[in-house]
N, C-alpha and C positions, 0 to 999 in steps of 0.2 A: 637435504632430505625433506620432502614435502610433509606437511602436516596431515595426519590421517583425517579423512572425512567421517564424522560420526554417522552410524547407521540411523536411518529414519525410524522413529518409533512407529510400531504397527498401529493401524487404525483400531480403535476400540471395537470389541465385538458387539455388534448391534443388539443381539439377543440378550447378552449379559446386562448391558446398560438399560434395555427396556424392562427386563425383569426387576432390576434394581429400582428403577423409577416407579414401577407398579407397586412395589412394596413400601415406597416412601409414604409416610403418614401425613406429610404437609406438602401442599402444592401452592404455587402462586398463579393466579389468573391475572394477566396484565393486559389492560386495554390501551391501544395506541391509535390515535386518530390524528389526521393532519390538522383538523380544526378541533382543538380541545373543547370548544364551546358546545360541540355536538355530542359530548360523551355521556350525558346524563342517562339516556335510554340504555346504552350498552352497559354502563356501570350498574344500573339498577337490575338489569337482566342477570349479569354475572353474580351480583350479590344474592339474588334470589336462588340461583343454582347452587352457590356455595352454602347457603343456609340448609340445603337438603343433604349435605355431606355425602355426595355420591361416592360409591365404592368405599365408604368408610373413611374418606379423606377429610382432613381439616384444610380448608381452602382460604387463602388470604387474597383479597382483591386489591390491586394497585393500578394507578395510572403509570405508564412508562416514564412519565416525567418525574415521578417520585423516586425512581430507582436508578442507582448507578450501575455501570457495567458489571462491577464486582457482585452486586446484589443479584442482578439478572442471572449470573452464573453460579450462584451459591446453592442451587437446588433445582428440581424439575419445575418447569414453567409452561404455561400455554399462553401464547399471544393472540389477542383478538383485536380486529380493527381493520384499518386501511393503510397502515404503514408499519415499517420495521425499524426499531431503534438503531441508532448508530452502533456499529460494531457487528451488524448482522450480515456483512457482505459475503460471508462464506455460505450462507443459506442458499438452497437451490431455487429459491423464488425471489425475484427482485421486481421492483416497480420502476418503470421509466416513463418517458413521455407518451408512449403508445399503449400504456397499461401494464398489466402484470405479465411476467414471463416465467414459466416454470420449467426446470430441467433443460433450459436453453432450446426448447422446441414447442412447448404448449403455452398459448396465451389465453387469457380470459378477460372478459369485458366488465363494464361497470356493474351490472346487476348479477354477475356470476359469483359463485361462492367456492372458495378453495379450502379443503380440509387436509391437513398433514398432521396427524395426531402425535407422531414421534419422529424426532430427528435429533442428531447430536447438537448440543447447546453451544453456539459459537462464542458465548460470553464466558464459558467455563474452561477448565483445563481438560476438556474431553471426558469428564467423569460424570456428566449428567445429560439430561435431554431437554428438548424444547418441542412444543407443539405449535402449529400455526393454523389459525382459523380466520381466514381473511376474505374481505370483500370491499370493493370501493363504495358499496352501498350498505350502510350499517343496518338498515331495516331489512334488507335481503338476507344479511348474515344472521340476524336474530331469528327471522322466520325459518330459515333453513335449519338452524340448530334446534329449534323447537320441533320441527318436523322429524328430524333424524333421531333425537335423543329424549324427547319429552317423556316417553313411557319408561325410560331407563337411563338416567343421566350417568350411571356408572359406566355406560358404554363409551363415554369420553376417554376412559382409561383402558378399555378393552376393544379396540377398533377391529373391524373386519378387513380393512384395506390400508395399504401404506399411504395412499393419497386418493382423494376424490375431488373432481371438479363438477359442480352442479351448474349447468347453463340455465340462463333465464328462460329459454324456450323448452326446458324439460329434458334436454340431453344430459347424459352423465358420462364421465370418464372415470374409470376405476383402475387403480394401478397397484403394483406390487414391488417390493424390494427384490433385487436380483439374487442376493445371497445373504451372508451374515454381515456384510458391510452396509453402508448407507447408500449404495448405488441403486438406481431404479432399473427395472427391466421392461423396456417398451414392448418386448415380445409377449409379455403376459397382460398387457393393458387391455381393458375391455371398454368398448364404447357402446352406449345404449342410446339409440336415436329415437326421438319423439316425432310422430307424423304431423304433417301440416294439414293434409286433406283426408277425409274419411274414405274408407273403401266401400261403404254402403250407407245409404241414407234414404229413408222413406218414412213419412209421417213422423211419429214420435221417436223413431229408432235411428240412431246414428252410431256407426261402427268405425273405430279407428284400429289400425294394425300397428302395434308397437314393436320395434326391434326387428322389422322385416315384414315382408308381405305374407298374407295368409293364402293357403291353397283354395282354389275355387270351390272344390267339393266340401271343404271344411266350412267355408263361409256360407254355402247354401244350406247345409243341414243345421248349422248353428242358428242362422237367422230364422229358419223354419221353427225350430224349437223355441226360440225367444218370442216369436210372434204368437205361438200357442200359449205361452205363459202370459203374455200381455192380453190376449183375447180372454183368457180365464179371468184375469184381474178385471178387465173392463166389464164383463158380463156379471161377475159376482158383486162388484161394487156399484154397478149401474152408472159408471162414468168412465171417461177416457183416462187411461192410466199413464202416468209419467214416472213410473217406478224406477225404470232405468233408461232414461233418454240417451245416455252415453254409454256405449259398450267398448271396452278395450280388449282386443285380442292380443295374445302373446304366443310366440312360436313354440315355447316349451316351458317346463316347470322352472327351469333355471331363471328365465327372464321374469316370470311373474314373482318368483321369490325375491329376486334382487330389487324389483320395483316396489313390492308391497310388504315384504317381510314375512310373507306366508306363501306356502307352496300349494295351498288348496286351489284346485283348478277352476272353481267357481267362487268368487268373492264379491259381495255386494257392500259398497261403502254408502250406507244410508244417508250420511250427512251431506254427501255430494251427489247422491243419486247416480253413482257410477258403478257399472258392473265390470269386473275383471274376469276374463275367461281364457282358458287354454283349450282351443277347439281340438287340437290333435290328440289330446289325452282323453277325450270323452266322445262317445257316440251321441246321436240326437236323443236317444232314450235316456242316457246318463244325464244329459243337460236338463231335460225335462223333469226327471224324477228327483234331481238334486234340489229342485225348487219345491216340489210337492210335499217333500218330507222335511223341508228346511224351516226352522223356527221363524226367521224373519218373514218368510213368505206366508206361513200359516197365520201369524199374527196380523199381517197386513190385509190379507184377503178375507179373514173370517172373524177376527177378534175372539177366536176360541171355538167356533162351531161352523159346520157346514151342513146344510140340509137340502133335501129334495132335488130340484133341478140343478142347482149349482154343484152339488156333489156328483150328480150324473155327468156333468160336463168334465169334471176332474177325472173320473174313472174312464170316461170315453176317450179323453186325450191320452191317458196311459195305454188304453187298449190300442189306439191308432198307432202310437209309437211302437208298441210291442209288435204289431202286425208287420211293421216295416223292418224292424231290426232284430228281433229275437222271439219269433212266434211261439217256440216250444218252451223256452225257459223263463221268459220275461215275467209272465203273470205269477209264476211260482215265486220268483224273486220278490215281486211286489207284495205278495201275501206275507212273505217273511219280513219285508221292510215295514209292512203295515203294523207289525207288532213291536217295532223297535222302541217305541216310547212307553209301552204299557207297563213295564216293570222297572222303570228307572227311578226308583224311590230312594230310600235313605242310603242304601249301600253305595250307589253310584254318586249321588250328590255329595255325600260325605267325603268321598275321595277327590271331588272337584276335578274329575278327569274330562268332563265334556266341555268342548269349546264351540263357540258359535260357528267358526269356520273350520271346525275339525271334520274328520272323516265320517263321524257318526257310527263307526264300527263298534264302539263300546256299547252303546245302548242297544244296537241291533243284535250284537252277539249275546248280550244278556237275555234279551227277549227270546231269541232262538233257543238257547240252551234251556231256559226255564219254562218254555211253553211248548216243548216238543209233544206232539199229539193233541194239543188244544186246537180249537177251531172257532172261527167266526161264521155266522150264517150267510154273510155276503161281503164282497169288497166294500160296499157302502158302509156296512156296520163297522168294518175294520177301520176305515178312515175316520168315521165319526168318533170312534173310540180314541183314535190318535189325538184328534183335536180337542177332545174333552179332557184328556188326561195328561197332556203335555207337561212334563216336569212335576208331576204329582204322583203320589202313591195311588195305585188303582183302587177306587172305592168298591166296597162290597156290592152296592146296588148296581154298579156297572157290570160286574161279573154276573149278577142275576139277570140283567137286561139282555146281555149278549152271551148266548151259549157258545162258549169257545170250542165245544166239541164238533161243531158243524163246519168248521173252516180249517183244514189241517195244515200244520206246519211239519213238514217231513224232513228227516235226516237226508243229507246229500248222498248220491250214489257213490259207492266206493270205486276208486280208481286202482288199476292193477299195479303190482310191483314191477319196476323196470327189469327187463331181462338182461340187457347189456351192463357190464361193469360201469360204475360211475367214477370217472376220472375227474375228481373235483378239486376246486380251489375255494377257500374262504375269502369272500370279497369284503374288505374292511372299509368302513366309512372313515377316511382319514383326513377329510377336508371339511372345515366348518364355516366356509365362506360361500356357501350356496353352490358356486360354480364347480367346486372340486369335491363335493360330497355325493351321496347316492342319487340325488336328483339333478346333478349338474351335467353339462354336456361333455365334460372331460372323462366321464365313465366310459364313453364309447371307444376312444383309442385304448384305454386301459383294458377293456374287455377284449377288444380286437387282438391285443398283444398275447392274450391267453391262447389264441388259436395255435401259436407256435409251440405251445406246450401240449397240444392235443387234448386240451380240457374239454369235457362234455357235460360238466355239472358245476353248479355254483351254489355255495352257501351264503346267504345274506343275513347280516347280524345287526338288527336294531337293538339298542340298549335302553334300559331304564336305570334308575339309580336308587340305592338304599344307603343312607348315610352311615348307619350303625348296624353291624351284623347282628346285634343282639337286641335291637329295638325295631318293632314293626314299622315299616315305612309305607308311603302311599303308592310306590311303584308308578310314578307318573309316565305318561306316554307323551313323548316330545312333540311339539308342534312348531318349533322355530324353523325358519326357512333353512338355516344352516345345519340343522340336526337331522337325525334319522327319523323324520316325521313319516307318517303313513304314505303320503304321496311320493316322497323321494324313494321310500322303500319299494313301493309299487313300480316306480320308474325303473329301478335296477332289475326288478323281477322281469319286467316286460322286455328290457334290453337283452337279458339272458335268453328269454323265450324266443325272441326274434332271431337268435343265432341257433335255435334248435336245441338248446341245452336243457337238461333237467335242473330243477331248482329245489333248494331246501331253505325254508325260513327258520332261522335259529335265534329267536329273541333271547337276550341274556341280561343279567343284573350286574351292573357295575357297583361294587361295594366300596364305601368310603373307609376312612381311618386305616388305610394301608392294608385292608383285608381283601378277601376274595369270596366268591359265593359259597365255598366250602366252609366258611366260618359262620354262616347264618345259622343261628340256633337260639332257642328261647327257653325260659325257665318254666313258665306256666302253661297249662292247657288253654287258657283264655288267649294268651299271646299266640300260641300255635294256631288256634282256630282263626284268629284275626288275620294272621299271615296268609293262611291258605285261602281264606275268603277273598282277600285282595289279590293274591296270586291267581286265583281262578278267573276273576274278571279280567285281569291283565292278559293272561294267556288266551282267553276266549276272544279277546279283541284281535289278537294276531291269528287265531284260528279262522276267524271270519275273513280277515284280509287275505289269508292264504287260500281260502276257498274261492273268494271272489276273483283272485288272480290265477286260480288253477295251479297253485304251487304243487310240485310233486311230493314233497315231504315237509312235515312240520316237526321240528325238534322242540318238545314241550318244556324242556328244562336243561340246564347246563351246570354240572359240577356242584349241585346243591346237596352235598353228601349227607349232612345230618338230617335233612328233610326226607330223603329217600330211605335211609337206613333206619330211622326212628318212626316214620309215619307212612309206610307203604300203602295202607288202606286209604289214607287221604289222597294219595296220588292215583289210586285206582278210580276214585270218584272224579278227579280232574280229567283223567283220560276218558271216562264215560261221557262227560259233558263235551269234551273236545270233539269226540266222534259224532255228537249230535249236529255239529256245525261243519266239520271238515271231513272230506272224503278221500284225501290222499294218504300217504304212508305216515305213520306216527312213530317217532322214536324219541329217545332220551340220551343225552350226552353225559355218560358217567365218567367221573374223574378216575384216572388210573390209580391203582392201589386199592385201598379199603372199600371205596364206594363201588367200583366196578366188580370187585371180587365178592362183595357181600350183597349185591343187588338181588332183590327177591321177586320182582314183578315183570320180568321180561315177557312172560306169557301174555300180558296185556298190550304189548307193543308189536310193531311189524318188523322191526330190525333192532339188533343190539348195537347201541351207540357207545363208542369208546373214545374219549379224549386221551390219546396215548402220548405221554411224555415219560414213559419208563426209561430209566438210564440203561444204556446198552454196554457201558464199560466204566469201571472206576479207575482205569489206568491213565496216566498222562500220555503214554505212547503206545496205544493198542495197535495190533496189526489189523488188517482188513478182515481176516478170519475171526478175530476176537470180536470185532464190531458186529459181524454177521451172526455169530453165536448169541450175542446179547439180544439182537433184534428177533432172532428165532425164538428165544426163550419166552418173551412176552407175547409173541404172536401165537405160539402154541397154547399158552394160557387162555388167550381170547378165543382161539379155535375150539378149545374144549368146551367153553361155555356155549358157543354157537351150536356145536354138535348136541349138547345136552338139551338145549331148548328147542332146536329145530328152526331157529331164526337166523337169517343172514347177518353177517358181521359187517358193520360200517365203522370205519375210522372217522368219526364226526369231527375230529381235530387231531392233527399231528404235524410235527415239523421240527426243524433244528435251526438255530441261529448260525450265521456265518462268523463265528468267533472261535478262538482256540478252545479246545476240549469241549465241544458242544454235546458230546456223548455222555458226559458225566451227569448233567442235570439239565435236560433239554428245555425245560420251561423257564429256567432262571433268567434274570436280567443280564444284560451284557457286562455290567460292572466295569472293571478296568481291563477286561480281556481284549486282546488285540484282534483286529479283523482277520479272518482266515476262511477264505472261500473253499479251499481244498478240504479242510476239516468238515465243513458242512456237506460238501459233495460226497465224502466218504460215508457219512451217516446216511445220506439218501440212497447210496448204493446198497447198503445193508438193509435199509427199509424196503426198497422195491424188490430185492432178491427174496426176502422173507415173505413179502406180499405175494409174489408170483408162485410161491410154494404153498399158498393157503387158499384152496378152492372155496372155502366158506366166506372169504372176504369179497364183498360185492361193491364196496364204495370206499373211496378215500377222499377226504377233504383236507388239503394242505393248508396250514396256517402260515402266512396269509398273503393276500394280494391287495395293493392299495386302490382306492377309488380314483386316483389320478396318478399318472406317470410322473416320476420325479419326486414323489412324496418322501423317499428315503433321504434326499438331499437336505430336507428341512427337519429331519427327525433328531431326537436326542442322541441316537446311536448310529450316525450315518455309516453305511457299509457293514453294520454289525446286527442287522435286524433279521427277522424270520423269512422275509420274502426271498424266494429263489431267483427273482427276476434279474437278468443280466449277469448271473453268476454260473459257476460250473454246475451247481445243483440243478439248474434249469435244464441243461442238456441231459442229465441223468433222468430227470422226471419226464421230459418229453419223449425220450426213448422208451421208457417203460409204458407210459400212457398210450403211445402210438401202437404198441404191440398188444396191450391189455384190451384196448377197444376192439 
């Protein structure tokens, strides 16, 4: 009888090991060089990083010659240098006579730098991880690490990519793991190419196209706008300008975000005098005005003031750009923009929301809301006021000098309510690595796939954060390239509009401490006043973004039950200010239950918004008729409120998980429930049947659809999430939406 062969132990789960390593309080930085005599610079660099205790870690720095194989495997480590210690033969990167070879297919040369933040530790018993930061040139390695992490060394432990190769010529290769193992996925690999030759060169202006060629018409209008800016600089300063001798064009927001860490489509690196630009995202007028109201430009050309002929040049350039691209609306927008800096005093600066490369929507929204009906006597006076009051509280003498009544700031024209039913989906930013979030190119196939469900409306949901539901927070507006920044949000809006869809912007608050927006509540009137002040500026920011992008509807709040039930008058004031800025439909997403049923100011809104997660049965084994009865019950409740107020009913959020018994508590986490597509589909049938019987219902936004296809595979509950994609529920929804439309 043969001896049984023992089963091979399963590979350790990559995510489990990574999370375990991230929680470790002590890490080792190990430097390994072929010539130990050259180790002083690398050692000093690592000791300096360790002294900062990034991500709250205590870091011990060693030479690999000081450590045995057992010590290398005793905890999480990161190797730095140009060689791998003995025992690392299982690692996916090895150095041979021809240089480094990664994953048996990618090589890199002497000055290139390789980053692999997490991999299983070959010196351990598979219970910990190792990172590899390697280059044959130590100076190149140190320079690259400073470039990538100097602003936040904690990102050494929170990487965006499984691996990165940085070529000496500026090319980059960015890659991902294939699944929960340590295998890599070449299909997801991204290569970013750096150009050798410019696409345009004349005088002081040289333009390079990064990551692909630029369209001829984009190049023409962008160069024209940039020449206008340079001409203004030359005339105003009295000398030839070299403010941006090098301009780098990018084909989309994704690429500029991956290259610079910001998705702002116009970025000026003053230390290198390099201008980064996404021409396809901006018209010539947008490019020009992004400079005329941009702080670095203002400081550079004027030192705080513009007068006489120079100011006329500026306003003439704006007028010329307006004549070409937006003759009817452009000057009105410029009048509004002209006031964006006038009222950015203590309230805004205290919240620290304004960023140099930010969208500027915060300041402009504040000015529009608070100066409605005010006037300047001329555009020149408006721009002079901008330059004299930038980042300052507006002085009384300026108010006396410039009579604001003579230059009107008017509310936008109202846009009509859509007549066709809105067969909607909530679009979720589920990728934080730039390419798979709201501003990445992967949103396109994800949105394309919604056509199969007969979707004609999209809700887009940028988040802010409040750490404690009972302490007033700043409500920051994200600006990181991988987050729901303004430009990424606008990108998703534009993609929806390009498909002919209705859009709803639905900003929400993510609350810490295991809470939800319905827990936000304060004890004192002072705290309530502070919260609503901050919330007003936050939502006005998005009101302006929605107006600029001509979004069909703005949802001004979501599930903030104590704020609406206890302070309806404060909300009426928020709505009044929003309407000064935004001309589309205004709604609020009330949480099912006490908030929706006790809401008192639907009269101020255009549509009744309900986030419906009402249970439709408490049975473990309900019949289809019982599920339909439950769906009809809450639908009739909502219908009665719609009839009483005369407002159309919108389901601003609804859905069911693909798990067992989703009808009992639809909003609950998956927990230990088993995947069950059929149970989800049964709930959808009840939902759409009840919806079809409710003529007051004019919009449904299903929760939710990912910003990139395949997001479910990497989720915490694969196969058990809310998305109907690829499940029986999708067929039910597609059939209903097709007929409803």
